[in-house]
C-alpha positions as CSV (number, residue, x, y, z in Angstrom):
1,M,0.1,-0.1,0.3
2,S,1.2,3.4,-1.0
3,T,1.9,6.1,2.2
4,Q,1.2,8.8,-0.8
5,A,-2.2,10.5,-1.9
6,P,-2.0,10.4,-5.8
7,T,-1.4,13.4,-7.5
8,F,-2.1,14.5,-11.3
9,T,1.3,15.6,-12.8
10,Q,-0.5,16.1,-15.9
11,P,-4.3,17.1,-15.6
12,L,-7.0,16.7,-17.6
13,Q,-7.0,19.6,-20.8
14,S,-10.2,21.0,-22.0
15,I,-11.4,20.0,-25.5
16,V,-13.5,21.8,-28.2
17,A,-14.3,19.0,-30.8
18,L,-15.8,18.9,-34.4
19,E,-19.0,17.2,-34.5
20,G,-18.0,13.3,-35.9
21,S,-14.3,13.6,-35.0
22,A,-12.7,11.8,-31.9
23,A,-12.1,13.4,-28.9
24,T,-9.3,12.0,-25.9
25,F,-9.0,13.0,-22.5
26,E,-5.6,12.0,-21.4
27,A,-3.9,12.5,-17.7
28,Q,-0.9,11.3,-15.6
29,I,-1.0,10.1,-11.9
30,S,1.8,9.3,-9.5
31,P,1.6,7.0,-7.8
32,V,-0.1,4.4,-9.4
33,P,-3.8,4.8,-8.0
34,E,-7.2,3.1,-9.2
35,V,-8.8,5.2,-11.5
36,S,-12.5,6.2,-12.3
37,W,-14.4,8.2,-15.1
38,F,-17.4,10.5,-14.5
39,R,-19.7,12.6,-16.6
40,D,-21.5,15.2,-14.9
41,G,-20.7,13.8,-11.9
42,Q,-22.1,10.3,-13.1
43,V,-20.1,7.3,-13.5
44,L,-19.4,6.5,-17.0
45,S,-20.2,3.3,-18.5
46,T,-20.4,2.0,-22.0
47,A,-24.1,2.2,-21.8
48,A,-24.0,6.0,-21.1
49,L,-21.6,6.5,-23.8
50,P,-21.5,4.1,-26.6
51,G,-18.3,3.6,-28.0
52,M,-16.6,4.7,-25.2
53,Q,-12.5,3.6,-24.8
54,I,-11.1,3.6,-21.4
55,S,-7.5,2.3,-20.3
56,F,-5.0,3.0,-17.9
57,S,-1.0,2.3,-18.0
58,D,1.7,3.5,-15.9
59,G,-0.2,6.1,-14.4
60,R,-1.4,7.3,-17.7
61,A,-5.4,7.4,-17.5
62,V,-6.9,7.8,-21.1
63,L,-10.3,8.4,-22.1
64,R,-11.0,8.0,-26.0
65,I,-14.7,9.0,-28.1
66,P,-14.1,7.9,-31.3
67,A,-16.8,9.9,-33.1
68,V,-18.7,12.6,-30.7
69,T,-22.0,14.2,-31.3
70,A,-23.6,17.6,-29.6
71,A,-24.9,14.7,-26.7
72,H,-21.2,14.3,-25.9
73,S,-20.7,17.7,-24.7
74,G,-20.3,17.8,-20.8
75,R,-17.8,18.1,-18.0
76,F,-15.9,14.7,-17.6
77,S,-14.1,14.1,-14.6
78,V,-11.1,11.6,-13.6
79,R,-11.0,10.3,-9.6
80,A,-7.4,8.8,-8.6
81,T,-7.8,6.8,-5.3
82,N,-5.3,5.0,-3.2
83,G,-5.1,3.8,0.8
84,A,-3.9,7.1,1.1
85,G,-6.1,9.5,-0.1
86,Q,-7.8,10.7,-3.3
87,A,-7.5,13.4,-6.0
88,T,-9.7,14.7,-9.3
89,S,-9.0,16.0,-12.6
90,T,-12.0,17.7,-14.3
91,A,-12.3,19.3,-18.1
92,E,-14.7,20.4,-20.2
93,L,-15.6,18.8,-23.5
94,L,-17.7,21.1,-26.5
95,V,-18.6,19.0,-29.5
96,T,-19.6,22.2,-32.3
97,E,-19.7,22.2,-35.8
98,T,-17.0,24.9,-36.4
99,A,-14.6,26.5,-33.7
100,P,-12.5,29.6,-34.0
101,P,-8.5,29.0,-33.6
102,N,-7.5,29.4,-29.5
103,F,-3.6,28.9,-28.3
104,L,-3.6,27.2,-25.8
105,Q,0.7,27.6,-25.2
106,R,1.5,30.8,-26.6
107,L,5.3,31.9,-27.9
108,Q,7.7,32.6,-25.4
109,S,10.5,35.2,-25.6
110,L,13.6,33.7,-25.4
111,T,17.3,34.8,-25.0
112,V,20.1,32.6,-26.2
113,R,23.7,32.1,-27.4
114,Q,25.2,33.0,-30.5
115,G,25.2,29.1,-32.3
116,S,22.6,27.5,-30.0
117,Q,19.7,25.6,-31.3
118,V,16.1,27.3,-30.9
119,R,12.6,26.1,-30.6
120,L,9.7,28.1,-30.5
121,D,6.4,26.1,-29.6
122,V,3.0,26.5,-29.7
123,R,-0.1,24.7,-29.0
124,V,-3.3,25.9,-30.8
125,T,-7.1,24.2,-31.4
126,G,-9.8,25.2,-33.9
127,I,-12.7,23.6,-35.7
128,P,-12.1,22.8,-38.8
129,A,-7.9,22.5,-37.8
130,P,-6.5,25.6,-38.5
131,V,-3.4,26.6,-40.9
132,V,-0.4,27.6,-38.8
133,K,2.6,29.9,-40.4
134,F,5.5,31.2,-38.7
135,Y,6.8,34.9,-39.6
136,R,9.8,36.8,-38.6
137,E,9.2,40.2,-38.3
138,G,6.2,40.1,-40.8
139,A,7.9,37.8,-43.5
140,E,6.9,34.1,-43.5
141,I,9.3,31.7,-42.2
142,Q,9.3,28.5,-45.0
143,S,10.4,25.1,-43.9
144,S,14.4,24.4,-44.9
145,T,17.3,22.9,-43.2
146,D,17.9,26.0,-41.3
147,F,14.4,26.7,-40.8
148,R,12.2,23.4,-39.9
149,I,8.4,23.9,-39.0
150,L,7.4,20.6,-36.9
151,Q,3.8,20.0,-36.1
152,A,3.1,16.8,-33.8
153,G,-1.1,17.1,-32.6
154,D,-2.0,20.4,-31.4
155,L,1.8,21.4,-30.9
156,Y,3.5,23.2,-33.3
157,S,7.2,24.2,-33.4
158,L,9.9,26.3,-35.0
159,L,13.2,24.9,-35.0
160,I,16.4,27.0,-35.7
161,A,19.1,24.6,-35.9
162,E,21.9,27.3,-35.3
163,A,20.9,30.8,-34.5
164,F,23.3,34.1,-35.7
165,P,22.9,37.5,-34.6
166,E,20.9,38.1,-37.8
167,D,18.2,35.8,-36.3
168,S,17.0,38.4,-33.2
169,G,13.5,39.9,-34.1
170,T,10.1,39.6,-33.6
171,Y,8.8,36.2,-34.3
172,S,4.9,35.6,-34.4
173,V,2.5,32.6,-35.6
174,T,-0.7,32.9,-37.1
175,A,-3.5,30.1,-36.7
176,T,-6.4,30.4,-39.1
177,N,-9.5,28.5,-40.2
178,S,-13.0,28.7,-41.4
179,S,-14.3,30.4,-38.3
180,G,-11.4,32.5,-37.3
181,R,-8.1,33.8,-37.0
182,A,-5.5,34.1,-33.9
183,T,-1.7,35.3,-33.6
184,S,0.6,35.1,-30.7
185,T,3.8,37.4,-30.8
186,A,6.9,37.2,-29.1
187,E,11.1,38.3,-28.9
188,L,14.3,36.1,-30.0
189,L,17.8,37.6,-28.9
190,V,20.9,36.0,-30.1
191,Q,24.0,37.4,-28.5
192,E,27.2,37.4,-29.7
193,E,30.1,35.5,-28.4
194,A,32.6,37.6,-27.0
195,V,35.9,38.0,-28.6
196,P,39.0,36.8,-26.7
197,A,41.6,39.9,-26.1
198,K,44.4,38.3,-27.5
199,K,42.4,37.9,-31.4
200,S,41.2,41.8,-31.5
201,K,42.8,44.1,-33.6
202,T,43.5,47.5,-33.6
203,I,42.9,50.1,-36.5
204,V,45.3,52.5,-36.9
205,S,45.0,55.5,-39.8
206,T,47.5,56.9,-42.1
207,S,47.7,60.0,-40.3
208,Q,48.8,57.7,-36.9
209,I,51.2,55.9,-38.6
210,A,52.7,59.0,-40.2
211,T,52.9,60.8,-36.9
212,S,54.7,57.7,-35.1
213,Q,57.3,57.4,-38.1
214,A,57.9,61.5,-37.7
215,R,58.8,60.6,-34.2
216,I,60.7,57.7,-34.4
217,Q,62.9,59.5,-36.7
218,R,63.0,62.5,-34.7
219,K,64.2,60.1,-31.9
220,M,67.1,58.5,-34.2
221,E,68.2,62.0,-35.4
222,A,68.8,63.3,-31.5
223,S,70.1,59.9,-30.6
224,F,72.7,60.4,-34.0
225,Q,73.8,64.3,-33.0
226,A,74.2,63.5,-28.8
227,T,76.3,60.3,-30.5
228,T,78.5,62.4,-32.4
229,M,78.3,65.6,-29.9
230,R,80.3,62.8,-27.7
231,E,82.9,61.9,-30.0
232,V,83.6,64.9,-31.4
233,R,84.0,66.1,-27.3
234,G,86.0,63.1,-26.6
235,E,88.7,63.8,-29.3
236,E,89.0,67.5,-28.2
237,G,89.9,66.1,-24.8
238,M,92.3,64.1,-26.4
239,M,93.8,66.7,-28.2
240,T,93.7,69.0,-25.3
241,Q,96.1,66.3,-23.4
242,H,98.1,65.9,-26.1
243,L,99.1,69.6,-26.8
244,A,100.1,69.6,-22.8
245,H,102.5,67.9,-23.1
246,K,104.2,69.3,-25.8
247,T,103.4,73.1,-25.3
248,P,103.6,73.8,-21.4
249,P,102.3,77.5,-20.7
250,R,104.8,80.3,-20.3
251,V,102.8,82.0,-17.4
252,P,105.1,82.3,-14.6
253,P,103.9,80.3,-11.5
254,K,102.4,82.2,-8.9
255,P,104.7,82.0,-5.5
256,T,103.2,79.3,-3.4
257,S,105.2,79.5,-0.1
258,K,105.3,82.1,2.2
259,S,108.6,82.5,3.7
260,P,110.4,85.9,4.3
261,P,111.9,88.0,1.7
262,S,115.4,87.6,1.3
263,F,117.9,90.4,2.1
264,V,118.5,91.1,-1.1
265,S,114.9,91.9,-1.8
266,K,114.6,94.0,1.4
267,V,117.6,95.9,0.5
268,T,116.1,96.4,-3.1
269,G,112.5,97.2,-1.7
270,G,114.6,99.8,0.9
271,R,116.7,102.2,-1.1
272,Q,118.4,102.6,-3.9
273,Q,121.1,100.1,-5.1
274,S,124.6,101.5,-5.6
275,P,126.2,100.6,-9.0
276,S,128.5,98.5,-7.6
277,P,129.3,97.6,-3.7
278,V,133.2,97.9,-4.4
279,R,133.2,101.9,-4.8
280,H,132.5,102.2,-1.7
281,V,135.2,100.9,0.2
282,K,137.8,102.8,0.6
283,G,141.7,101.5,0.3
284,P,144.3,101.4,3.4
285,T,146.5,104.5,3.8
286,P,150.1,103.9,2.7
287,T,152.8,104.4,5.8
288,P,155.3,107.0,5.5
């Protein structure tokens, strides 16, 4: 015995069916219970509903009416019961000669990466079955290897194998039959992939190239002039040293000693010197 009450993972969906067509109710239930069907509160039986087909397998409960008539219209319910409790799902069956298109599932806006696969889904009903078309920015999309249009029952899909930024835009779906027309619209945004920094390119104008070349030229000329001046100054220094050994300067050196002047310098500086010191000496007087 299950310790959990049954729940509907997929409840019944209401149906609008054209008279004479088939109508099928489906529900998914977990855990697996005992199932009973009702119409307008009354237990269904083959006597009350001739041609009815009921099945239950792996938690999937199905009620199918092969050819509906106006008398089949009403409220249908399925009840799931186990030892822990019960649950019920209810939906309507409307039998009509015609019904305008109706979107059970509308388009949803998407944002995807470049290169991703994109699927745009809608569910639409109508009697007779509507003609469904997909559009991008008002232009009809034709099924191709790049854009595939798929259908499974009332599910219509647009499959984009590989999305690019140019696929971004407003997408719409129209469903048309003899009873009317319905439209659903959504936005698709395809984001570009980020470009790695090492792969980025810098665009340089002609004027920038010319300016750069001029700067390089000026730097080379300045470097050449500086090198030449150093060489010239070096040669001048070597020449000056060479000449200093050959032609010493004639300027007498300045006295560096602080010793007192000699006696001669004192006499010369104090009085006028005689023409000759010998002339001032008298000879001895001869004895008589």
